[in-house]
C-alpha positions in Angstrom: 82.2 141.7 97.6 79.3 140.3 96.3 79.4 142.9 93.3 83.1 140.9 92.7 81.9 137.7 92.8 79.3 138.1 90.2 81.4 139.8 88.0 84.2 136.9 87.5 81.2 134.6 87.7 79.5 136.3 84.7 83.0 136.7 83.2 83.4 133.2 83.4 79.9 132.4 82.0 80.1 134.4 79.4 83.6 132.8 78.5 82.1 129.4 78.3 79.4 130.3 76.8 81.5 131.7 74.0 83.6 128.8 73.6 80.8 126.6 73.5 79.0 129.4 70.3 82.3 128.7 68.9 82.4 125.5 69.1 79.0 125.0 67.9 79.5 127.3 64.8 82.5 125.1 63.9 80.7 121.7 64.5 77.3 122.7 64.2 77.1 120.7 67.6 78.7 117.3 66.3 75.4 116.2 64.9 74.7 114.6 61.5 74.7 117.8 59.9 78.3 118.9 61.0 81.2 120.2 59.1 83.1 117.0 60.1 79.9 114.6 59.2 80.1 116.3 55.8 83.7 115.9 55.2 83.6 112.4 56.5 80.5 111.5 53.7 82.6 113.5 51.6 85.5 110.9 51.7 82.8 108.2 51.3 81.6 109.0 48.3 84.8 110.9 46.9 87.7 109.6 48.4 90.3 110.5 45.9 88.9 114.0 45.0 88.1 114.7 48.4 91.8 113.5 49.9 93.1 115.7 46.3 91.4 119.2 47.8 92.8 118.6 51.2 96.3 117.6 50.6 96.8 120.2 48.3 95.2 123.2 50.3 97.1 121.6 53.8 100.6 121.5 51.5 100.1 125.3 50.4 99.1 126.4 54.1 101.9 124.7 55.7 104.5 125.7 53.5 103.0 129.8 54.1 103.2 129.0 57.5 106.8 127.3 57.5 107.7 130.7 55.8 106.1 132.7 58.1 107.4 131.1 61.0 111.1 131.1 59.5 110.9 134.9 58.0 111.5 133.4 54.8 110.3 136.2 52.3 110.5 136.1 48.5 112.4 138.9 46.7 109.4 141.4 47.2 108.9 140.6 50.9 106.5 138.2 51.0 105.9 135.2 52.7 103.5 133.7 49.5 106.3 132.5 48.0 106.5 130.8 44.4 106.9 127.6 46.3 103.1 127.9 47.7 101.7 126.7 44.8 104.3 124.3 43.6 103.3 122.5 47.1 99.8 122.6 46.4 100.5 120.8 43.1 102.8 118.3 45.6 100.0 117.8 47.5 97.0 117.5 45.2 98.4 115.8 42.5 101.5 113.7 44.3 100.8 113.3 47.5 97.0 112.7 47.7 96.9 110.2 45.1 100.0 108.1 46.7 98.6 108.3 49.8 95.3 107.0 49.3 96.5 103.6 47.2 99.2 102.9 50.0 96.8 103.6 52.9 94.0 101.7 51.4 95.9 98.9 50.9 96.9 98.9 54.3 93.4 99.0 55.6 92.6 96.3 53.2 95.2 93.8 54.8 94.1 94.4 58.4 90.2 95.2 57.7 88.5 93.3 60.9 92.1 92.0 62.4 91.5 93.6 65.8 94.1 91.2 68.0 96.9 92.7 69.1 99.0 90.9 66.9 97.7 92.0 64.2 97.7 96.0 65.3 101.6 95.8 66.2 102.1 93.8 62.7 100.2 97.4 60.7 102.1 99.5 62.7 105.9 97.9 61.3 104.3 97.3 57.4 103.4 101.4 57.7 106.8 101.9 59.5 109.2 99.6 57.5 107.0 100.1 53.6 104.8 102.7 53.4 106.7 105.4 55.2 110.2 105.1 52.9 108.0 105.0 50.2 106.4 108.1 50.8 108.8 109.9 52.5 111.3 109.1 49.2 108.4 110.7 47.1 108.4 113.5 49.1 112.4 114.4 49.5 112.0 113.7 45.4 109.6 116.3 45.2 111.0 118.5 47.5 113.9 118.1 45.8 112.4 119.3 41.8 110.9 121.9 43.6 113.6 123.3 45.3 115.6 123.6 41.7 117.2 120.1 41.1 117.3 119.5 37.6 119.7 116.6 37.5 119.2 113.2 38.9 122.6 113.2 41.2 121.3 116.4 43.0 118.0 114.5 43.3 119.8 111.8 44.8 121.7 113.5 47.1 118.6 115.6 48.2 117.3 111.8 48.8 120.0 110.8 50.7 120.8 113.3 53.1 117.3 113.9 54.2 116.2 110.4 54.3 117.0 109.3 57.8 116.5 112.3 59.7 112.9 112.3 57.8 112.2 108.7 58.6 113.3 109.0 62.6 110.6 111.8 62.6 108.2 109.1 61.1 109.6 106.4 63.5 108.8 108.4 66.2 104.9 109.7 65.9 104.0 107.4 63.2 103.3 104.3 65.7 101.9 106.9 68.6 99.5 108.0 65.9 98.9 104.7 64.7 98.5 103.4 67.9 96.0 106.0 69.1 93.8 105.6 65.7 93.5 101.8 66.6 92.4 102.2 70.2 89.9 105.3 69.9 89.3 106.3 66.3 86.9 104.7 64.0 88.7 104.2 60.7 86.6 106.3 58.7 88.3 109.3 60.7 91.8 108.1 60.2 92.4 109.9 57.0 91.5 113.7 58.6 93.3 112.8 61.8 96.4 111.8 59.9 96.2 115.0 58.2 96.2 116.8 61.2 99.3 115.2 62.6 100.8 115.3 58.9 100.5 119.1 58.9 101.9 119.8 62.2 104.6 117.5 61.5 105.2 119.1 58.2 105.1 122.6 59.1 107.6 122.3 61.8 110.2 120.2 59.5 109.7 122.5 56.9 110.0 125.6 59.5 113.3 124.0 60.9 114.6 123.4 57.7 114.3 126.8 56.2 115.5 128.5 59.5 118.8 126.4 58.9 119.2 127.1 55.3 118.8 130.8 56.2 121.6 130.6 58.8 123.8 128.8 56.8 123.2 131.8 54.0 124.0 134.7 56.4 126.9 132.5 57.4 127.9 132.6 53.7 127.3 136.0 52.7 129.0 137.7 55.8 131.7 135.3 56.6 132.9 132.9 54.1 131.9 134.9 50.7 130.8 133.2 47.8 132.3 129.8 46.7 131.9 127.4 44.0 129.3 124.8 45.8 128.6 121.2 45.2 126.8 120.0 42.9 123.9 119.5 45.1 124.0 123.5 45.8 120.9 124.2 43.6 118.7 127.5 44.1 119.0 128.0 48.0 117.9 131.8 47.7 115.5 132.7 50.5 111.7 132.8 49.3 112.4 130.4 46.5 
């Protein structure tokens, strides 16, 4: 009986030690030489460059993971589609600079203002001004990446996706921003919102891919080929 107890205790202690070692390996104990500290230092010294590298890497990873989750392969059967480098370019060259400017303006507007009224106003400005701008640019970029080549195609994509994306923003943004205001120092907001955006973006991307693939299967096995509408641009799997 005592042997069993010691074995369980040993396994539990070993698991705790392993988790502790993994945590230390990832954060180096969370001290001044930790990876997070090094990242925050780069954000301070080279903010735009660091954000561009981060956003580009996360956008490419998000596209790859969404393709894997949705089983969306290219014609060669790979999940690494042509959209992955395009998404990396979007993240680095469009999303990061735009977010850098808009969030910088928001933070300067409310710098040093810690009252409840100021926090609520910051959330409103973020959701009613900044989020619509970012989401419009995002949907426009996604339409172009997906193959839209005319103004009508881009406008149709933005019009169809704007409110669904805004509804997600209006649910998640106030919660995440309120959490950041309450618990996080301002210098850690960038990695925090990057993580939130990555998780939400991966979910939306994977869900959209699944719907598109299901529509393609219904069209192929059910109704057959049809002429399609003016916004029926390049919907092939794995594009």
